N, C-alpha and C positions, 0 to 999 in steps of 0.2 A: 809425342813421341810416335817415329816412324813405326808401321805394325810390324816389320821384321825386326826390329830392335823389342819391340814389346814383347813378341812372341820368344823370344829367346830371353829376355830377362824373366817372365813367366815360367820358363822352362829350369830355372835356376833359385827361385826365389823361393825363401823359407817360412815365409808369414805372407799371408794375403791380406789385403786392405777389405773392408766390405761398407760400404761398395767401393770400387777403384777410385783412386785419387787421380783429378786431373793434375797431371804431373807437370812439372817444369825440371829445368836442367838441375837443379840443387835435390829435389826428391828422386828424381832419375838415378844421380848417380849417390843417393844415398840408400837407395834400395839394390842399385849394383857391388856397392862395396858391402854392405851386409851379406849379400848371398855371396860374394867371393870369401870373405873373411870369416865367416862364423864356423864353416864346416873346417877350418884350417889352425884355428885358435881358441884357444879357453875364452870365457865371457869378459876377464879382465884386458886381457890383451886383443881383443876382437873389440872391444871399445875404444882403449887407445888409436887403435887404426883408424875407425870411423871417425872419430875425433881430428885426427890429423888431416883425413880427406876432406873434413867439413871447415877447417880454419883454412886450408887451401885454398877451396874455393871460394870462401869469403874475402879473403887478401887478394885473392885474383878479381874478383866483380868489384872489390871496393876498391881497388886501383884505378879502375875505370870509372865507375859511380862513385866519387869521395864523400858518402855521408858520414861516414864512422870512422872512429880512431881504428887503424888496423890492427887485427891482433898481434901478427908478428913483423910484416913488412909492406911498405906500399910504394911498388915499384913505377915506374913513370908509363904512362900509358895514354894514348890519345882516346879521346871521349869517345870516339866512333867505332872504337874494337870493339868486336865481338863479345859481350858477356857470355853468352852461353857457349861458346867458343874454348872462352878463358876457362869457366869452370869445367868444361868437361875435361881438358887438357890438364888442368891440375889434379882433380879427381885420378884421371890415368896414371900421370905420372907419379904419385903418391903411391898410389897402388901397386904400380911396377917397382917401384924400390921397396916395397913391402914386402909385396908377394911375387917374386922374382918366376916362378913355375903355376902357371894357371892353365897348364894345356893348352893354350892359346885362346880361351875363352876372353879374356882381359882386352886383348887386341883387336880381336875381333867384332866386341861390344864398343870400343872406342872407336875404331874405323867405322862401323855402321855409324855410329850416332854422329861423328865429324861428318860424313859425307851428307847426311842430310840436311847439314847446314850452307849457307849460300856461300858460294866460292868468291873469292876477291881478298882485298886488303885488309877487312876489318877482321875475318876469321884468321887469316894468317898472323896479325897482330893478337888476337886473342891466343889463339895456340902457343904462341912464342912466350906471351905473359906468363900463361899457366904453368908452361914448363919452367921458366923462370922462378915462381912463388914456391910452385913445388918440389924445388931442390932446395929452398932454404928452411921450408918445411922440414923435411928429410934430414937434413944438415944438423939442425938444430934439435930435433928429437933421437937424435943418431946414437946420443951416448946419456940417455934419460934415465939408463938404469933397469931398462923393460929385460934387457938379453943376459941381465946377469943370471948365474948359474944357482939352480935350485939346491941351497945347502942348508933346508930345516933339518932340525936335529929332533928327532922322535923322544919324548921323555921316557927312558926306560932305565932297569937296572941291569947289572952284567948278566949276561944268560937267560935274560927274560924276554919270549917272544911278545912284540906288542905287532899289530897289522902294518902292514907295508906298501899299501898306495902310495903312489906321490900325494904331497897335498898340491891344494891349487892355490896360486898368488901369492906365496911366500915370502917373494923376493919384492912383490908390490909394494910393501912399507918404505922403500928405498926408492921408490920409481919418482923422478919428478914430476910435479903436478901441473895441469894446464894452466890453473889459475889461481886456486887457492895457495897460500902463503907456504905451507909447510905439510905436510901427510898428516900431521900430529895437530893440526890447527882446531878442528871440531871433535879431538880424541873426547867421549865421554867420560864418565864416573864409572870407575868399577862397576862390573855386575852387584846385583843386590846381596845381602849374606844369606848362605844356605840355611841359617837357622831361622829366618826370619818367616813372618805369617805371608809374605808376599810370596816368597820361593813358595812353600808347599801351595798355595792357593795356583801358581802359575804351572808350577810341574804338575798338579794333580787335573787341571784342565787342559794340558797338553796328553797325558798319559790317555785321559779318555777319549778326547775329541780328534788327537793325531794320530792315534792306534792304527795301522792297516786294518785290523780287524775290529774297529770301533763302531758298537750298534746304537751309539750315541750321536755321531754325525748325521746331518739331514743330507740328505740327496744334493743339495744345492752347494754345502758346504765340501761336498767331496767332489764335485764337479769343479768346484773354486780353485781346490786344492790341485785337482790334475790340471787344470788350465794354467797354473803359475809354477808349474813346472818348467817352463819354457824359461831362458835364460838371455842374458845379454842384449846387445842392440836390435835383434831381433823382437825383443819384449817390449822396447820401449817407442821405436823410431815408425814404427806404422801411424800412431797416434799423433806423431809431429806433424807427418807428411800428411796428414788429412786436414789439419789446420791450417797448413800453408794453404791447400787448395779451398779450403772455406772462408778463409780470411782474403783469398785472393790475392795472396803476397806478389809484391814484385820480384824480380831476381836477386836484388840488394837485400831486400828484407828477408827474402826467404834464408839466402845463405848466412844472414846475420843470426836471425832465428834459431835453424838448425844446428850451427856452428854453437851457440850459447847453451842449448840443450844436449848435444857432444861433449862439450868441454865440462859440465855440470857432472854429466853422468861419468866421464871419465876420470875426473878427481871423486865422483863418488865412491868408485870401485878403490880409490887408493886410501883414500880415508877411513873406508871403512876396513880395507883389508888390514892398514896400521893398528887401528884399535883391535881386530879380533887376533892378531898376531901376537898384541901388547899383552893382553887379557888371556887367551887361550883357556876360554872357558868352554866346559863341557856340554856337546850336543846333547839332547833329550834321549837319545838313544843308551849313550853312555849313563847319563844321570839316573834313566828309570831302571836298568839294569843293577845298579848300585845304589837304590835309594834305600839301602840299610846304611850306608857308610857317611851319610852328609849330616849324622848328627841334628836330623830335622825328625821327631817322631810323626809328624803329618805325613811321609812320605814312605809310602810303601813300595817294597821292592815289585819289579816284574820281571823275571828273569827273561821271558820269553819276549818281551814286548819289540816291536818294529814300527817304524812309521810306515806312510803310504807309499815312499817308494825309497830308491836310493839318499841316504845323507852326503849332502855335497860334502867334499874332502878339504874343507877348513874350520876353523874355531865356530863357534856357535855367535859368541856377542860381538858387536851388536847383527842386527839382520842386514844383510846386503840388499835383497830384493825392496826391502823398505826403505834404505835410503835413496835408493835410485827414481823409485817410483815418487817420493816425495820431493826429491831435488828436481824432477821432471814438472812436476806440479809447482813447485815455487816458481821455477823458471816462466813458464808459459804463465803463471800470475803476474810477474814483474812485467813481462813485456805487453802482456792482453789486456792487464787490469782487470783480471777477475779469474777466478778458478772455474766460474760459467764458462762452458764454450759449446760451440755446436756441436752437434751427437756426433760423436766417432765410434768406430766398432773396429773390432779385433778378432782375429780367430789364433787358434795356437796349436802348433804340431803336437802339443804333448796331451791335447782334447779335440780330436778331429772331430768333423762335425757341430762344434758349439761355436756360437758368436756371442760375444760380450760385446756393451755398448754403456757409453757413459756419456753425461752432457754435464760433469762437474767433477774435476780433478781431485777434489780432496775426496772425493767416494771410489773413483779410481783406485785414488792411494792406499785408503781402508780396504778394500777388497784385495789389494795386493799382500797387505799386512796381516791381514786374517786370513787368509789362504796357506801364508807361511805356516802357521798355527794349526788348521787344520791340515796340514803335508803332514805334521808331527816334525818340525824341522827347527821352531825358534818359537820360544817363551813368551808369554805376552809383553814382558817387560822388554825384552830384547826388540820388538816392535817397534814399541813406542820410541824406545832410545833410536833407535835407527829412523824412525819418521822426523824426529825432532833433529837429528843430524842433516837428515836430508834438507830440511826446509830452509835449516840456517845456511847451509853451503849454494842450494841453489839461489837464494835472493843473493848471498855474496858474490859469486859469480856475473849474476845478471847486473848485478851493479857495478863490477870490477872491469870489466875488458869490453871490446868493442862496443864504445859508449858513442852515443851520437856526437857529431861536432858541433861545435856552440855556432859556427859559421861556417858555412859550405864554402869548399873550396871553389873559386870561379874558374880558377886556371885562365 
């Protein structure tokens, strides 16, 4: 990546890779997309945008190097067309369509990136191809339900006050998925009964260990809880970018790998929000402050209980972080053949100065899930169900879209 573009991206980046990945066009534009969309959209919408960028780059590159079935479209292209120009143009055009006002940042980055590529017919053909693929992606997702008005109806009685902040993702259960068959395809069974021993056990675990003032939570558990307050694609994609570099993937394989992960993560948001709003299960801060009305004698009320940070504004069950991290792990395991990976590292905007490292993605997913318990946001049963959903969804996506061609197109 040119030095001036790297400096520009560093200035707007929200998550730092440790150590810096050896970039290619796909990871470059993944990083750019996340830096641009994250401040402008809540996590489900940001992930949708990143997935659109990734599938556009994949289809553009795959139109030149035809090794896989297209995600959406495979347009005519000369094999000599520049894959780098095609991917960059596709990403830039999708972002331009999604974010019409970036105060010139996007156009500056795109102009600088393209200027660093060799001039000539391959570059011009690649840019034209990328623009055309982006148009197809934008058109296909234009009416996918993501722009629907928030019509969430709080449960209340006439004249009774309820908290008024706008919920997150209440329209997402009706957003068209990228790869799964329907938002409800992986909807789990209902939450556990409040009268059960398991409810009492999970309730008391989070009451003790997820409390803001907990004296039983260890320093490492507190660190994990704060580290994983980070949300959206900035909390997942740094890992994937490092794997692209570690595996020295070609442009087409990098494009497919990152598109598969992004599609799975976008569909994970759709699936988990479908379940959340279907069941409408109470968060720990609500349950623990009402522990005297759940008809379980083993759950005592704590009138002033608080989690480690502000509770996310959507229903509790199941855990969204858990489905996302498990879906990522499942896609990587499907593509690379193992959950054991070259060591990756990540920092978090919610835990400055802390670096976490993993060489196994099951360990990574478990850390994420436990962190949501330590933070006071999710019960253990909800984390377990979220992980199960994520694994199923991730393997489904990896086996359904952008599959290798049985016979290469020699054209």
